[in-house]
C-alpha positions in Angstrom: 94.7 120.6 83.2 92.4 121.7 85.7 92.4 120.0 89.5 90.2 120.4 92.2 91.0 120.0 95.7 88.4 119.1 98.4 89.5 119.8 102.0 92.1 122.2 101.4 91.5 124.1 104.8 92.2 120.4 106.2 95.9 118.9 107.0 96.1 116.6 103.9 93.6 118.6 101.4 95.9 121.8 102.3 99.3 120.0 101.6 98.0 118.7 98.3 97.0 122.2 97.3 100.5 123.9 98.3 102.2 120.8 96.7 100.0 121.4 93.4 100.8 125.1 93.6 103.1 126.6 90.9 103.0 123.0 88.9 101.2 125.0 85.8 97.9 123.0 86.1 94.5 125.1 86.9 93.8 124.8 90.4 90.6 125.0 92.3 89.8 124.5 96.1 85.9 123.9 96.9 85.9 125.4 100.3 82.8 126.0 102.9 83.9 129.1 104.5 86.7 131.0 102.1 87.3 133.4 105.1 89.1 130.6 106.6 91.2 130.0 103.6 95.1 130.5 103.4 95.9 129.3 99.9 98.6 130.2 97.5 97.1 132.6 94.8 97.1 130.7 91.6 94.4 128.7 93.4 90.9 129.8 92.5 88.4 129.2 95.4 84.7 128.2 94.9 82.3 128.4 97.7 80.5 125.7 98.8 79.8 122.6 100.7 80.5 118.8 99.5 77.1 117.7 100.5 75.6 120.7 98.2 75.2 119.2 94.9 75.0 122.5 93.1 78.1 123.7 94.6 80.2 120.8 93.7 78.8 120.8 89.9 80.5 124.3 90.1 83.6 123.2 91.3 83.4 120.3 89.1 82.9 122.6 85.7 85.8 122.0 83.5 87.5 119.8 85.6 89.6 117.0 84.8 90.9 115.5 87.9 89.7 116.0 91.9 91.1 115.0 95.2 88.5 113.9 97.5 88.5 114.5 101.3 85.0 113.2 102.3 82.2 115.3 103.9 79.5 114.0 106.1 77.7 112.1 103.3 80.9 110.0 103.0 81.6 111.4 99.3 77.8 110.4 97.7 77.0 113.6 96.3 80.4 114.2 94.9 80.4 110.7 93.4 77.1 111.5 91.4 78.2 114.9 90.5 81.5 113.4 89.5 79.7 111.0 87.2 77.5 113.3 85.7 80.5 115.8 84.7 82.8 112.9 83.2 85.6 113.4 85.7 88.4 112.0 84.3 89.8 110.5 87.7 89.7 111.3 91.3 92.1 110.7 94.3 90.2 109.6 97.7 91.8 110.2 100.8 90.7 106.7 102.3 91.9 104.6 105.4 93.5 101.2 105.9 90.1 100.3 108.0 88.4 100.2 104.6 90.2 96.7 104.3 90.9 95.9 108.1 88.7 94.2 110.3 88.6 95.9 113.6 86.9 94.7 116.9 83.5 96.6 116.5 83.5 95.7 112.6 81.1 97.8 110.3 79.8 99.3 113.6 83.2 101.1 113.6 82.2 104.4 112.0 85.6 105.2 110.2 85.5 101.5 108.8 81.9 102.4 107.4 83.1 105.8 106.4 85.6 104.9 104.0 84.0 101.8 102.8 81.2 103.8 101.8 83.6 106.6 100.3 85.2 103.9 97.8 82.1 102.1 97.3 80.3 105.5 96.2 82.8 106.3 93.5 82.9 102.8 92.5 79.1 102.6 91.9 78.9 106.0 90.2 81.8 104.8 87.9 84.1 107.3 88.5 87.8 106.5 87.9 89.4 106.7 91.3 92.5 105.9 93.3 92.0 105.2 96.7 95.0 105.8 99.5 94.2 104.0 102.1 96.5 105.8 105.0 97.9 104.4 108.1 97.4 106.4 111.3 99.1 109.9 111.1 102.5 110.6 112.6 100.5 113.6 114.5 98.1 111.1 116.1 100.9 110.9 119.2 100.0 114.6 120.1 96.8 113.2 121.5 98.7 111.9 124.1 101.6 114.2 124.3 99.1 117.5 124.6 98.6 115.9 128.3 102.3 115.5 129.4 102.7 118.6 131.1 104.1 116.5 134.2 106.4 114.7 131.8 104.3 111.5 131.6 102.8 110.8 128.2 99.5 108.9 129.2 98.4 106.6 126.4 96.6 103.0 125.7 98.0 100.5 123.8 101.3 102.0 124.5 103.3 98.8 122.9 101.1 98.3 119.7 103.1 99.0 117.0 101.7 100.7 113.7 103.3 102.0 110.6 102.1 105.8 111.1 102.4 108.0 108.1 103.5 111.7 107.7 100.7 113.5 106.2 102.9 115.2 103.7 103.6 111.5 102.0 100.0 111.0 101.7 99.7 114.6 99.8 102.5 113.7 97.9 101.1 110.2 96.8 97.8 112.3 95.8 99.7 114.8 94.0 101.8 111.9 91.8 98.5 110.3 91.0 96.7 113.7 89.8 99.6 114.7 87.7 100.2 111.3 86.4 100.1 111.2 82.3 97.8 108.2 82.6 96.3 107.6 86.2 95.2 103.9 86.6 92.4 103.2 89.0 93.5 101.2 92.0 94.0 101.4 95.7 97.4 101.8 97.6 98.5 101.3 101.3 100.1 104.5 102.1 102.1 103.9 105.7 105.3 105.1 107.0 108.5 103.0 106.8 108.3 101.3 110.0 106.0 100.2 112.7 106.4 102.2 115.9 104.4 101.9 119.2 103.4 105.1 121.5 106.5 104.0 123.8 108.8 104.1 120.5 107.5 107.4 119.3 108.2 109.2 122.5 111.8 107.7 122.7 112.2 109.3 119.3 110.6 112.7 120.4 113.1 112.3 123.7 115.8 111.9 121.6 115.3 114.4 118.7 113.9 117.2 120.8 116.1 116.4 124.2 113.1 115.7 125.8 112.4 113.4 129.1 109.1 112.2 128.5 108.3 108.7 130.1 105.1 106.9 129.0 102.4 105.1 131.3 99.9 103.0 129.8 96.2 103.9 130.6 92.9 101.9 129.9 90.6 102.6 127.0 88.1 104.4 128.9 90.6 106.7 130.7 91.8 107.5 127.2 88.4 108.3 125.9 87.9 110.5 129.2 91.5 112.1 128.6 91.2 112.5 124.7 87.7 113.6 124.0 85.3 116.2 124.9 83.1 115.5 127.7 79.9 113.7 126.2 81.3 112.3 123.1 79.5 109.0 122.2 80.9 105.8 123.2 80.6 104.5 119.6 82.8 107.7 118.6 85.8 107.2 121.2 85.8 103.2 120.2 85.8 103.7 116.7 89.0 106.2 116.8 90.9 104.1 119.6 90.4 100.8 117.7 92.4 102.3 114.7 95.2 102.8 117.3 94.9 99.3 119.4 95.6 95.8 118.5 93.3 94.9 115.5 95.1 97.7 113.5 98.7 95.7 114.2 98.1 93.7 111.3 98.9 96.7 109.1 102.6 96.2 107.7 104.6 98.6 106.2 103.9 99.5 102.6 106.5 100.7 99.6 103.5 102.3 98.0 104.7 105.7 98.9 107.7 105.3 97.2 106.0 103.6 94.3 103.8 106.6 93.4 106.5 109.1 94.3 109.6 107.9 93.4 110.6 108.8 97.0 110.9 106.4 100.4 108.1 107.3 102.8 109.8 109.8 105.7 110.6 108.5 108.9 108.8 109.5 112.0 111.8 111.6 113.1 111.5 113.6 110.2 107.8 114.8 111.3 109.0 115.0 114.7 112.0 117.6 114.0 109.4 119.6 111.8 106.6 119.6 114.1 108.7 120.4 117.2 106.6 123.7 118.2 103.4 121.5 118.1 104.9 119.1 120.6 104.5 120.1 124.6 
């Protein structure tokens, strides 16, 4: 079977590519800049951009299934090309925001992006599985990165969210991509428990023998601390809403285990694996 991986230079796409490597399938990665690719030797690189229809068609030539990590057009070009090519199945990296109403509603660009991606594949008639992921474990780095004085300053410090290890998202994607007969549908991909920033910092302290404290800051302070100067307000608001009270309706799901046969990894395991990334 021939499988296309997009976003293979990113976190989840890169993990999908590496987990597929050595599986015996023919693997292809569509990459904008091949010089930035550091992939296993059994993955063939096709140079191109997901918004370039001719490049997408080249990458889809003879392809049976694909992992889609959307580009700036929210997957519109890919969906049309996949329908034209008769692609057997697509696994879309989506988000819980596609079905969770956040305070700014459709004005939230993350919500709008993932709704558009799911709808593009549906309109094009491409059989697909949407992995609606919770916030990633590594989002804690947004706040820990500024804790040189030992104080983690973050908004919504006590809002509990079922953050997920990106490796579990990739494993779920690989399970669908390699299934004998994948069924179209959507899955909620979460971690095993709801944790607040305060909870996460406590786990970091215990696991890595650190002594961080947590100080809650306002949304405005968070926007200044975590985003480059000049970032539009609608961008900072959209991102911060995914970590705020509106996102707390999301509960832990067993869908990682349903797809992979293994339970979702706890945050503590991600911390141990990524100790070097934590200041």
